[in-house]
C-alpha positions as CSV (number, residue, x, y, z in Angstrom):
1,M,174.8,101.4,36.8
2,C,171.4,101.8,38.5
3,S,172.4,100.2,41.8
4,L,169.6,100.3,44.3
5,S,172.0,101.0,47.1
6,D,174.0,103.7,45.4
7,V,172.1,107.0,44.7
8,H,175.2,108.4,43.0
9,N,175.1,105.6,40.4
10,L,171.3,106.2,40.0
11,K,171.9,109.8,39.2
12,R,174.5,108.8,36.6
13,G,172.1,106.3,35.1
14,F,169.4,109.0,34.9
15,A,171.8,111.5,33.2
16,S,173.0,108.9,30.7
17,V,169.4,108.0,29.7
18,V,168.4,111.6,29.3
19,F,171.6,112.2,27.2
20,L,170.7,109.3,24.8
21,I,167.1,110.5,24.5
22,E,168.2,114.0,23.5
23,K,171.1,112.9,21.2
24,N,170.3,109.5,19.8
25,P,167.2,107.7,21.3
26,N,167.5,104.9,18.7
27,L,170.4,103.5,20.8
28,L,168.1,103.3,23.9
29,E,166.1,100.1,24.6
30,F,162.7,100.3,26.3
31,D,163.8,97.9,29.0
32,T,166.6,100.3,30.0
33,V,164.1,103.0,30.6
34,K,162.0,100.6,32.7
35,R,165.0,99.5,34.8
36,V,165.9,103.1,35.5
37,L,162.4,104.1,36.5
38,S,162.0,100.9,38.7
39,S,165.2,101.9,40.5
40,M,163.7,105.4,41.1
41,V,160.5,103.9,42.5
42,V,162.6,101.8,45.0
43,A,164.7,104.9,45.9
44,N,161.5,107.0,46.0
45,T,163.0,109.8,43.8
46,V,159.8,111.4,42.4
47,A,161.1,114.4,40.6
48,P,163.7,112.6,38.4
49,A,161.1,110.0,37.5
50,F,158.6,112.6,36.1
51,A,161.5,114.5,34.5
52,L,162.5,111.4,32.6
53,V,159.1,110.8,31.2
54,K,158.6,114.5,30.3
55,C,162.0,114.3,28.5
56,M,160.7,111.3,26.5
57,F,157.6,113.4,25.4
58,K,159.7,116.5,24.6
59,N,162.0,114.5,22.3
60,R,159.2,112.5,20.8
61,F,160.7,109.3,22.2
62,F,157.4,107.4,22.5
63,V,157.8,104.5,24.9
64,P,154.7,102.2,25.2
65,F,152.6,103.2,28.2
66,H,152.7,99.8,29.8
67,V,156.5,100.1,30.2
68,W,156.4,103.2,32.4
69,G,152.8,104.0,33.3
70,S,152.3,101.7,36.3
71,L,155.7,102.8,37.7
72,L,154.6,106.5,37.8
73,V,151.3,105.5,39.4
74,E,153.2,103.5,42.0
75,I,155.6,106.3,42.9
76,S,152.8,108.8,43.0
77,R,150.7,106.6,45.3
78,K,153.8,106.0,47.5
79,N,154.1,109.8,48.0
80,G,150.4,110.3,48.6
81,S,149.6,112.6,45.6
82,F,148.6,112.2,42.0
83,V,148.8,115.9,41.1
84,G,152.2,115.6,39.4
85,Y,151.0,112.5,37.6
86,L,148.0,114.3,36.1
87,G,150.1,116.5,33.9
88,V,152.0,113.5,32.5
89,F,148.8,111.6,32.1
90,H,147.1,114.3,30.0
91,E,150.2,114.7,27.8
92,N,150.3,111.0,27.2
93,C,146.6,110.9,26.2
94,R,147.2,113.9,23.8
95,V,150.1,112.0,22.2
96,A,148.0,108.8,21.9
97,I,145.1,110.7,20.2
98,D,147.1,113.1,18.0
99,E,149.7,110.5,16.9
100,K,147.2,107.7,16.7
101,L,149.5,105.5,18.8
102,D,147.4,102.7,20.4
103,F,150.4,101.5,22.5
104,M,150.3,104.9,24.3
105,I,146.7,104.4,25.5
106,P,146.7,104.2,29.3
107,D,145.1,101.2,31.0
108,L,142.1,101.4,33.4
109,D,144.3,101.5,36.6
110,A,146.2,104.5,35.2
111,C,143.0,106.3,34.3
112,N,141.6,105.6,37.8
113,A,144.8,106.9,39.3
114,A,144.3,110.2,37.4
115,L,140.7,110.3,38.4
116,E,141.7,109.8,42.0
117,G,144.1,112.8,41.8
118,C,141.2,114.9,40.4
119,C,138.7,113.8,43.1
120,F,140.8,113.6,46.2
121,D,143.8,115.9,45.6
122,L,142.4,118.6,43.4
123,E,138.7,118.1,44.3
124,S,137.9,119.4,40.9
125,V,134.7,118.4,39.1
126,E,135.9,119.9,35.9
127,E,139.2,118.0,35.9
128,A,137.5,114.7,36.9
129,E,135.0,114.9,34.1
130,R,137.9,115.8,31.7
131,V,139.5,112.4,32.6
132,I,136.2,110.6,32.1
133,E,135.9,112.2,28.6
134,L,139.4,111.1,27.7
135,M,138.6,107.6,28.8
136,S,135.6,107.6,26.5
137,V,137.6,109.0,23.5
138,L,140.4,106.4,24.1
139,G,137.9,103.5,24.6
140,V,138.8,102.8,28.2
141,R,135.8,101.3,29.9
142,P,135.2,102.6,33.5
143,D,134.7,100.2,36.4
144,E,133.0,100.4,39.8
145,L,136.0,102.2,41.2
146,S,135.7,104.9,38.5
147,F,132.1,105.5,39.5
148,G,133.0,105.4,43.2
149,L,135.7,108.1,42.8
150,L,133.2,110.4,41.0
151,G,130.6,109.6,43.6
152,Y,132.9,110.8,46.3
153,L,133.6,114.1,44.5
154,Y,129.9,114.7,43.7
155,A,128.9,113.9,47.4
156,L,131.6,116.3,48.6
157,K,130.3,119.1,46.3
158,G,126.6,118.3,47.1
159,L,125.8,117.5,43.4
160,E,122.8,115.2,44.0
161,G,121.7,115.4,40.4
162,K,125.0,114.2,39.1
163,I,125.0,111.4,41.7
164,S,121.6,110.2,40.3
165,E,123.1,110.3,36.7
166,L,126.0,108.2,37.9
167,E,123.7,105.6,39.3
168,G,121.8,105.4,36.0
169,L,125.1,105.0,34.1
170,M,126.2,102.3,36.4
171,G,123.0,100.4,35.6
172,G,123.7,100.9,32.0
173,F,127.2,99.4,32.3
174,G,125.7,96.4,34.2
175,F,127.2,97.2,37.6
176,T,124.9,95.8,40.3
177,D,127.1,95.8,43.4
178,R,126.6,99.3,44.9
179,V,128.8,98.8,48.0
180,L,131.9,100.5,46.7
181,F,129.9,103.4,45.2
182,L,127.9,104.0,48.4
183,S,131.0,103.7,50.5
184,N,132.6,106.5,48.5
185,L,129.4,108.6,48.8
186,I,129.6,108.3,52.5
187,R,133.2,109.3,52.5
188,G,132.3,112.4,50.5
189,Y,129.3,113.3,52.7
190,V,131.4,112.9,55.8
191,K,134.1,115.3,54.6
192,A,131.4,117.8,53.6
193,G,129.9,117.4,57.1
194,N,126.6,116.3,55.7
195,V,125.6,113.6,58.2
196,E,121.9,113.6,57.1
197,S,123.0,112.3,53.7
198,V,125.3,109.8,55.4
199,S,122.3,108.4,57.2
200,K,120.3,108.3,54.0
201,T,123.1,106.5,52.2
202,V,123.5,103.9,55.0
203,L,119.8,103.2,55.0
204,R,119.7,103.1,51.2
205,S,122.2,100.2,51.3
206,L,119.5,98.2,53.1
207,E,116.8,98.8,50.6
208,G,115.4,95.6,49.0
209,G,115.8,93.6,52.2
210,G,119.1,92.0,51.4
211,E,119.5,88.7,53.2
212,D,123.2,89.2,53.8
213,G,122.9,92.4,55.7
214,S,125.1,95.5,55.3
215,K,128.4,94.8,53.4
216,F,130.2,98.0,54.3
217,S,133.7,97.6,55.5
218,E,135.1,98.4,58.9
219,E,136.8,101.4,57.3
220,T,133.5,102.8,56.0
221,Y,131.8,102.4,59.4
222,C,134.7,104.2,61.0
223,E,134.1,107.1,58.5
224,V,130.4,107.1,59.5
225,V,131.2,107.3,63.2
226,K,133.9,110.0,62.8
227,G,131.4,112.0,60.8
228,F,128.6,111.8,63.3
229,L,130.8,112.5,66.3
230,K,132.3,115.6,64.5
231,H,129.2,117.0,62.8
232,G,126.3,115.3,64.5
233,S,125.7,113.6,67.9
234,V,125.6,110.2,69.6
235,K,121.8,110.6,69.6
236,D,121.7,110.8,65.8
237,L,124.0,107.8,65.5
238,A,121.7,105.8,67.8
239,A,118.7,106.9,65.7
240,L,120.5,105.6,62.6
241,V,121.1,102.2,64.2
242,V,117.4,102.0,65.2
243,E,116.2,102.8,61.7
244,A,118.7,100.3,60.2
245,Q,117.3,97.6,62.5
246,M,113.8,98.3,61.3
247,L,114.9,97.8,57.6
248,E,117.0,94.7,58.2
249,P,115.2,91.4,57.7
250,E,115.1,89.0,60.6
251,S,117.6,86.7,59.0
252,V,120.3,89.4,59.3
253,V,121.7,89.1,62.8
254,G,124.9,89.6,64.9
255,E,128.0,90.8,63.0
256,S,126.1,91.2,59.8
257,T,124.0,94.1,61.1
258,T,124.5,97.8,60.7
259,G,124.3,98.2,64.5
260,F,127.3,95.9,64.9
261,G,129.3,97.8,62.2
262,I,128.7,101.2,63.9
263,V,129.2,100.2,67.5
264,N,132.3,98.1,66.5
265,A,133.7,101.1,64.7
266,C,133.5,103.1,67.9
267,I,135.5,100.4,69.6
268,V,138.1,100.2,66.7
269,L,138.5,103.9,67.1
270,G,139.2,103.5,70.8
271,M,135.9,105.0,71.9
272,L,134.3,102.2,74.0
273,D,132.5,104.9,76.0
274,K,130.8,106.1,72.8
275,A,129.7,102.6,72.1
276,H,128.1,102.5,75.5
277,S,126.5,105.9,74.9
278,I,124.9,104.5,71.7
279,L,123.5,101.6,73.6
280,D,122.2,103.8,76.4
281,E,120.6,106.2,73.9
282,M,118.8,103.4,72.1
283,K,117.4,102.3,75.4
284,A,116.4,105.9,76.2
285,Q,114.6,106.1,72.9
286,G,112.6,102.9,73.9
287,A,114.1,101.1,70.9
288,A,114.8,97.4,70.8
289,V,118.5,96.8,70.9
290,G,119.7,94.3,68.4
291,L,122.2,91.6,69.2
292,G,124.8,93.1,66.9
293,V,125.0,96.2,69.1
294,Y,125.8,94.1,72.2
295,L,128.3,91.7,70.4
296,S,130.9,94.4,69.6
297,I,130.9,95.6,73.2
298,L,131.1,92.1,74.5
299,K,134.1,91.5,72.2
300,A,135.8,94.7,73.6
301,Y,135.1,93.4,77.2
302,C,136.8,90.1,76.3
303,K,139.8,91.9,74.9
304,E,140.1,94.2,77.9
305,H,139.3,91.4,80.4
306,R,136.4,93.3,81.8
307,T,134.6,90.1,82.4
308,A,132.4,91.1,85.3
309,E,130.8,93.8,83.0
310,A,130.5,91.2,80.3
311,A,128.6,88.8,82.5
312,Q,126.3,91.6,83.5
313,M,125.6,92.4,79.9
314,V,125.0,88.8,79.0
315,A,122.3,88.6,81.7
316,E,120.8,91.8,80.2
317,I,120.8,90.2,76.7
318,N,119.1,87.1,77.9
319,Y,116.5,89.1,79.8
320,S,115.7,91.0,76.6
321,G,114.9,87.7,74.8
322,L,118.1,87.6,72.6
323,H,120.4,84.7,72.6
324,L,124.2,84.4,72.2
325,D,125.7,81.5,70.3
326,V,128.0,79.0,71.8
327,C,131.1,80.6,70.3
328,C,130.4,83.9,72.0
329,Y,129.8,82.2,75.4
330,D,133.0,80.2,75.0
331,S,135.1,83.3,74.3
332,L,133.6,85.2,77.2
333,I,134.2,82.3,79.6
334,E,137.7,81.8,78.3
335,A,138.4,85.5,78.9
336,A,137.0,85.3,82.4
337,M,139.1,82.3,83.3
338,S,142.3,83.8,81.9
339,S,141.6,86.9,84.1
340,Q,141.0,84.5,87.1
341,D,137.5,86.0,87.4
342,F,136.0,82.7,88.3
343,Q,132.7,84.1,89.6
344,S,132.0,85.7,86.2
345,A,132.8,82.5,84.5
346,F,130.4,80.6,86.7
347,T,127.7,83.3,86.1
348,L,128.2,83.1,82.3
349,F,128.0,79.3,82.4
350,R,124.8,79.4,84.3
351,D,123.4,81.9,81.8
352,M,124.6,79.5,79.0
353,R,122.7,76.6,80.6
354,D,119.6,78.7,81.2
355,A,119.6,79.9,77.6
356,R,119.4,76.2,76.6
357,V,122.6,76.1,74.7
358,S,123.1,72.5,73.6
359,E,126.9,72.4,73.4
360,L,128.4,73.0,76.9
361,K,131.4,70.8,76.8
362,G,133.9,73.4,75.5
363,S,133.2,76.0,78.3
364,Y,132.9,73.3,80.9
365,L,136.4,72.0,80.1
366,T,137.7,75.6,80.0
367,I,136.4,76.2,83.5
368,M,137.6,72.9,85.0
369,T,141.1,73.3,83.3
370,G,141.4,76.8,84.5
371,L,140.5,76.0,88.1
372,T,142.9,73.0,88.1
373,E,145.8,75.2,86.8
374,N,145.0,77.8,89.5
375,N,144.8,75.2,92.3
376,R,141.2,76.0,93.3
377,P,139.8,72.5,94.1
378,E,137.1,73.9,96.3
379,L,135.7,75.9,93.4
380,M,136.0,72.8,91.2
381,A,134.0,70.8,93.7
382,A,131.3,73.4,94.0
383,F,131.1,73.8,90.2
384,L,131.0,70.1,89.6
385,D,128.3,69.6,92.2
386,E,126.2,72.3,90.4
387,V,126.4,70.8,86.9
388,V,126.7,67.1,87.6
389,E,123.1,66.3,86.8
390,D,123.0,68.3,83.6
391,P,122.6,65.7,80.7
392,R,124.4,68.1,78.3
393,I,127.6,67.7,80.3
394,E,129.5,64.4,80.4
395,V,130.9,64.4,83.9
396,G,133.2,61.4,84.4
397,T,135.4,59.8,87.1
398,H,138.4,61.8,85.8
399,D,136.7,65.0,86.8
400,W,136.3,63.9,90.4
401,N,139.9,62.6,90.3
402,S,141.1,66.1,89.3
403,I,139.4,67.6,92.4
404,I,140.6,64.8,94.8
405,H,144.2,65.1,93.5
406,A,144.2,68.9,93.8
407,F,142.9,68.7,97.4
408,C,145.5,66.1,98.3
409,K,148.2,68.1,96.7
410,A,147.2,71.1,98.8
411,G,147.1,68.9,102.0
412,R,143.4,69.3,102.4
413,I,142.7,65.7,103.2
414,E,139.3,66.1,104.8
415,D,138.1,67.9,101.6
416,A,139.5,65.2,99.5
417,S,137.7,62.5,101.6
418,R,134.5,64.5,101.4
419,T,134.8,64.7,97.6
420,F,135.4,61.0,97.5
421,R,132.3,60.2,99.4
422,R,130.3,62.6,97.3
423,M,131.6,60.9,94.2
424,A,130.5,57.5,95.5
425,F,127.1,58.8,96.6
426,L,126.4,60.0,93.0
427,H,127.4,56.6,91.7
428,F,130.6,57.5,90.0
429,R,133.0,54.5,90.3
430,P,136.5,55.3,91.6
431,N,139.4,54.0,89.6
432,G,143.0,53.4,90.3
433,Q,143.9,57.0,89.9
434,T,141.3,58.0,92.5
435,Y,142.8,55.6,95.1
436,L,146.4,56.6,94.2
437,S,145.7,60.2,94.9
438,L,144.1,59.5,98.2
439,I,146.9,57.1,99.3
440,N,149.5,59.7,98.6
441,G,147.5,62.4,100.4
442,Y,147.0,60.2,103.4
443,V,150.6,59.2,103.6
444,A,151.7,62.9,103.4
445,A,149.3,63.7,106.2
446,G,150.4,60.6,108.3
447,K,146.9,59.2,108.2
448,Y,147.8,55.5,107.7
449,F,144.5,54.2,109.2
450,N,142.7,55.9,106.3
451,V,144.9,54.0,103.9
452,L,143.8,50.7,105.7
453,M,140.2,51.7,105.3
454,L,140.8,52.4,101.7
455,W,142.5,49.0,101.2
456,N,139.5,47.2,102.7
457,E,137.3,48.9,100.0
458,V,139.7,48.2,97.2
459,K,140.1,44.6,98.3
460,R,136.3,44.1,97.8
461,R,136.3,45.8,94.4
462,A,139.4,44.4,92.9
463,S,138.7,42.0,90.1
464,T,140.2,40.8,86.8
465,D,136.8,41.4,85.3
466,D,136.4,45.1,84.4
467,S,132.6,44.9,84.4
468,V,132.6,43.8,88.1
469,G,135.4,46.0,89.5
470,F,138.8,47.2,88.4
471,K,142.2,45.8,88.0
472,L,145.0,46.5,90.3
473,D,148.2,47.7,88.7
474,H,151.8,47.9,89.8
475,S,151.6,51.6,90.9
476,L,148.6,51.0,93.1
477,I,150.0,47.8,94.7
478,D,153.3,49.7,95.3
479,A,151.5,52.7,96.9
480,F,149.4,50.4,99.2
481,L,152.4,48.3,100.3
482,Y,154.5,51.4,101.1
483,A,151.8,53.1,103.0
484,L,150.6,50.1,105.0
485,V,154.2,49.1,105.9
486,K,154.8,52.7,107.2
487,G,151.6,52.5,109.1
488,G,152.4,49.1,110.6
489,F,149.4,47.2,109.3
490,F,151.2,44.0,108.4
491,D,148.2,41.8,108.1
492,A,146.9,44.2,105.3
493,V,150.4,44.2,103.9
494,M,150.4,40.5,103.4
495,Q,146.9,40.7,101.9
496,V,148.4,43.0,99.3
497,V,151.3,40.7,98.8
498,D,149.1,37.7,98.3
499,L,147.0,39.6,95.7
500,S,150.1,40.7,93.9
501,R,151.2,37.1,93.6
502,E,147.8,36.0,92.4
503,W,147.8,38.7,89.7
504,K,151.5,38.2,88.9
505,I,152.4,41.8,89.7
506,F,156.1,42.2,90.5
507,V,157.1,44.3,93.5
508,D,160.5,45.6,94.7
509,K,161.0,44.3,98.2
510,W,163.9,46.7,98.9
511,R,161.6,49.8,99.0
512,Y,159.5,48.2,101.8
513,K,162.5,47.0,103.7
514,Q,163.6,50.6,103.8
515,A,160.2,51.7,104.9
516,F,160.2,49.1,107.7
517,M,163.7,50.0,108.9
518,E,162.8,53.7,109.0
519,N,159.6,53.3,110.9
520,H,159.7,50.0,112.9
521,K,163.3,49.2,113.5
522,K,162.8,48.9,117.3
523,L,159.6,46.8,117.0
524,K,160.1,43.5,119.0
525,I,158.2,40.3,118.1
526,S,158.4,39.1,121.7
527,K,156.4,42.1,123.0
528,M,153.8,41.5,120.3
529,R,153.5,37.8,121.2
530,R,152.1,38.8,124.6
531,K,149.7,41.5,123.2
532,N,148.3,40.3,119.9
533,F,149.2,36.9,118.5
534,K,147.6,37.7,115.1
535,K,149.6,40.8,114.6
536,M,152.8,38.9,115.5
537,E,152.1,36.3,112.9
538,A,151.5,39.0,110.2
539,L,154.8,40.8,111.2
540,I,156.8,37.5,111.0
541,A,155.2,36.8,107.6
542,F,156.2,40.2,106.4
543,K,159.8,39.9,107.6
544,N,160.1,36.5,106.1
545,W,158.7,37.8,102.8
546,A,160.9,40.9,102.8
547,G,164.1,39.0,103.9
548,L,164.3,40.8,107.2
549,S,164.4,37.6,109.4
550,T,167.5,37.1,111.6
């Protein structure tokens, strides 16, 4: 009957249960009550849910608290108020005490929900302490949340003596983790507009020189920031960060610091300008700025792709004697490259090298890959030239190949040749891919003589022994043959053919026949005989090999 998708049936179910409670509750099973209330939670029908429980009390139909209690807590939380729940809670506790029914005793979660209603909804000290007294009578032991809720209320009301009593009681119960309690104090002080007590509470969290730093949540820091900006000033907030830095041990750095928490809260709240103001105010006060303060702003720069400002801040950080870790540099450089802010990426990488960061490979690859994807070989060449002698970076032939290939693809043959010469000068050995890129570039530009010069070099280096030279493969043989045929260098063509035979590399003659017919169809052997006998012999040899003889 209690169909979740049918409110009409839910009403009928409610009416039927109430009827049985009033007329003959013995016919009603506890599970039926639970199913009806569960359906009400899903349908978010608050009033009928409370009416049903009140009906149970009125007719002395005592259903165990665990059957329905958590469902009323859930529907109350869902609707943002525990005021209605409080009345039912108190009636239930009266029944449990008067009737001596242990199964009616509420659990800790239910008691804390009632306490939450007293502290946050009613803001009543009397009602909150009444709930605590009931918990004591019923034997329900409070937890850190119970003390935290009371702490909020006492801070809101300015009851410092009661706060001290609470802290003593917490020690008596063996609760040593004060973070939840202090967070609630801060929340109460913020609502009361007492920023001085907020500061004292934040600083108290650092007493004892904890090695893990402040453990407040992002939500708590946001409360702190909102409180100061509403009831205090940026100057006071900066002063709090400075005092926190003085209390924090040297082992607490970066995101574990109070400075990071406060400045990061500004950014989370969408107030990057206030984060800057805190930084500027700290400098104006002549205070040392901790790394944590910078980190949150740098993260915001990354997210907003304000990489030029990030690079400027990194320089400032390094100048102050602080040092970013490799992960931070990597993130900044990646953001710069994704924004195509190449100059900032280069600046950050220089700062990274100057800061003696040992692991440079990740950022190096990020820059090279980004420049490749954006077809900026001239920047790749300049960048590689700058870092090539750094022992922390493993520059290889493949890096030079990427630049040469990109230049050739862009038709910038002179730049490709210049890079090739620079590569050789720095003692990087070209491989098959290096030559293949150059051949394709020269062919596209019609520079066949350059291919001939390249062949003369490769011919000297080619070897079956990798330690001496490098092995020619089919793709390289094919590229040389095609280019040299098109260029009309048949003596070199036959040298390539001889080498392919020696190394047993198969070549498709049809491709070179086509190249010859397209470029040299009108070439006459008789004319060549009179001018250059050697060239004539090479031409005849090629035509015989290719099957072009008549």
